[in-house]
N, C-alpha and C positions, 0 to 999 in steps of 0.2 A: 586391347582391349578383349581378344581371343583369349588373352592366358587368363587375365580379370575371370571371366566366364567360366574357364575351366576349372579356375580354385573353387568359385561356387559349387559348379556341379560337384567337384570332390569333397566339398563339407558338408552340402547339405543332407545325403542321409543321418548323419551325426547331429546335424541342426533339426533336421525332422522329427530327430526321436525325442530329443530336448523339449521341443516344441508341442507334441504329443501329451508329454507328461505336463507341459506348465498348462494348458487347457485344460487335460483333467483333474490338476490339483485345483484350477479356479472352481471350476464346476463343485467339486466335491465341498471345497471349503465354503463356497458360499451355500451350499445347503446346510451344513452344519452351524453356520453362522447365521442363518434365519429363522434354525429353532432356536438358538442361543437369543438371538435379539427378539423374539416373539414371547420369549420366555421373561427376559430381564424386561420387556415392558410391559406386558400383564402386572409385574408384580410392584411396579412405579405408578400405576393407574386408582383412580380415585376407587377406596372400596377394598382395595388391596390389605392383606394383614401388614400390621405394621412391621412384623420381623422380615417381611417379603420385601418392603420399600428400602429397608435400611440395607438388606445382605444387595439388593439390586445395585443401590446407589452408591455404595461401597465397593463393589465390583467395577462399575462402569468408569469411575472415576479412578479406582485405582489402573486399570487397561487403560484408559484415555491418556492418564498421566506419566505413561511410560512409551519408549517409542517401542515400534514392532521389530526391529532386529534386535533390540534390547530382549524382546520377551521370546524370540524365538532362540536365541543363545542360552536362556535361562531354562528352558523345556528341553533344551538336546544336551548342555553341558551341565548344567547345574540339577536337575533334576535325579541326575543316575546316582550322585551321592548319598539322595533319598532311597533310594533302591528302585526308582521309577527308570527304568531306561527303555524309550523310544526309540524306535525305526527311523530315517531322518524323512521318509514319507511322511508318517502317522505325527511326527514332530512338527513338519510344515503344515500338515491340517490343522491339526494342535493351535499352533502360534497364529496364525491366518484366521482361523473360524473365530477364535475367542479375539482376539485386537478386532476384525471387522461385524462380532458378533455384538461388541459393545458400543461402538457407533452406531450399527444400523438400528438399535434398542432404542434411541433418541430418536429415529427417523418414525419407527414405529409407533413411539409412546405418543407423541404429534400428532400424529395420524390417526391414532384412535380417538385422543381425546378431539379430533378435528369433525369428527362424526357429531352429529347432531345430539342434543342432551336427551330430545324427543325420543328418539329411538331408544335410548335406553331404559326410560321412563315407561315407554311404550311395553316395551319389552318384560319388565318387571310388573305391569298391570293384570301381564296375561297370564301370571304365575311362574315365569322361567326363573332358573336361576344362573347365576354368573357362567358355571360353566358350561350354560346350554346359549344362551343367547349372545354371548360374547365370541365366540368362533363362529354362530351362524348368522348371527345380524352382526355385530359392530366390524369384525373381521375383514368379512368378505366388499362392504361399503370403505375401510379406510386402504384397503388396498388398492384402490383406485387414487388415492392420494400418495401414496408412498411409492407407487410403480416406478414413475421417474428417477426419484433420487434413489433407489434401489439398484438401477441400474446405472446408474454413474458410479456408483460404489463397487459394481461387478466390476466394471473394465479398471477401475483403481486397481481391485485387486488382482484382476490378471497381469498388470505390470507390475506392483508390489510380490508378484509370485518371485522375482528377480533376485530377491534379499534370502529365498533358500537356499541358493547356491553357496551361500556361507555358511550352509550346516552340510554341505558335499552333498546335497541334494540333485541330481541328474540332470537339470531341466535345461530349456533355450539357453540361458545366461551362464551356468556352468560349461556345459558343452561348448560355449563359446569361446569362455576362457581355457578351456582346455587346448583348445584349436592353435588360441592364441601364443601361447605359451612353447607350442609345439613348433609353430611357423614363424613364428614374431610378425606375423601378419594384422598389427593390431588394428589400423585403419580400416583394412578391406574387412578384417572380419567384425569388427564391432559397428562399422556402419552398415554391414549386410542385417546384424542385428536389430539395430534400430531400424532399421525398414521393415523387417517383419512385425514388429511389434507396432511400429505406427498402422501397417497393412491390414491390419487385425481392429486397433483401439480406435482409428479414425472411422470406419463405416459404423461400426458398432456405438461412436458418442451420435454420429447423428442420427443413427436411428433410435435411439433415446431423447433427442430431441425432437424426433417426427412423432414419437408416441405420446410426450407430453403435450404436444401440439394438439393431436388428434383427443386426446383425454380433453385437455382446457375447452375444447369446441362441445364435445360432449357435454360437460358441465351446464355450459352455456346456452344450448340448445334449448 
């Protein structure tokens, strides 16, 4: 038992550095994904220009129809053939944010469309343009609807960051793979990484459930 603890103490600095990168990557990618999602969602709602709806739908279906791992490979390994060479961190953020932005756009679109139509009509009656009342009136109300599913996607992204290890980004999973290849302690290192992911994702998922219940009570009050 002492030998096991000593191993974990020895490995922890490397794993901690990888975990910091994983968390930072998650927050950065989610921030970009939210911007992409809102843009795509607004491009698909009723009243958006036809070209915007077509571009948004095509983009969403293209991304949702291909696996995230392939998208990461394409961004990191294929784009350099077209003169676009990205660092592993930029490629990782781009791949995660584009993938999750496409999925979240459907959540945001549904949330926006769930806002009572009377709010849209009242805003137009006051002489407000779409660029004015959508961010000021519609999006704040839609936020209460989309917050819980967005939280679930945030947790999923945290776990999916493990895929960036395939493009040589030194995240938690990549550091664990290096340690395992050097020590051949596959069971110990991967079990430890398993517990680290679980220790973060499980409390976060329970927090999202609590938030969803809170918002539901607020709507029913």
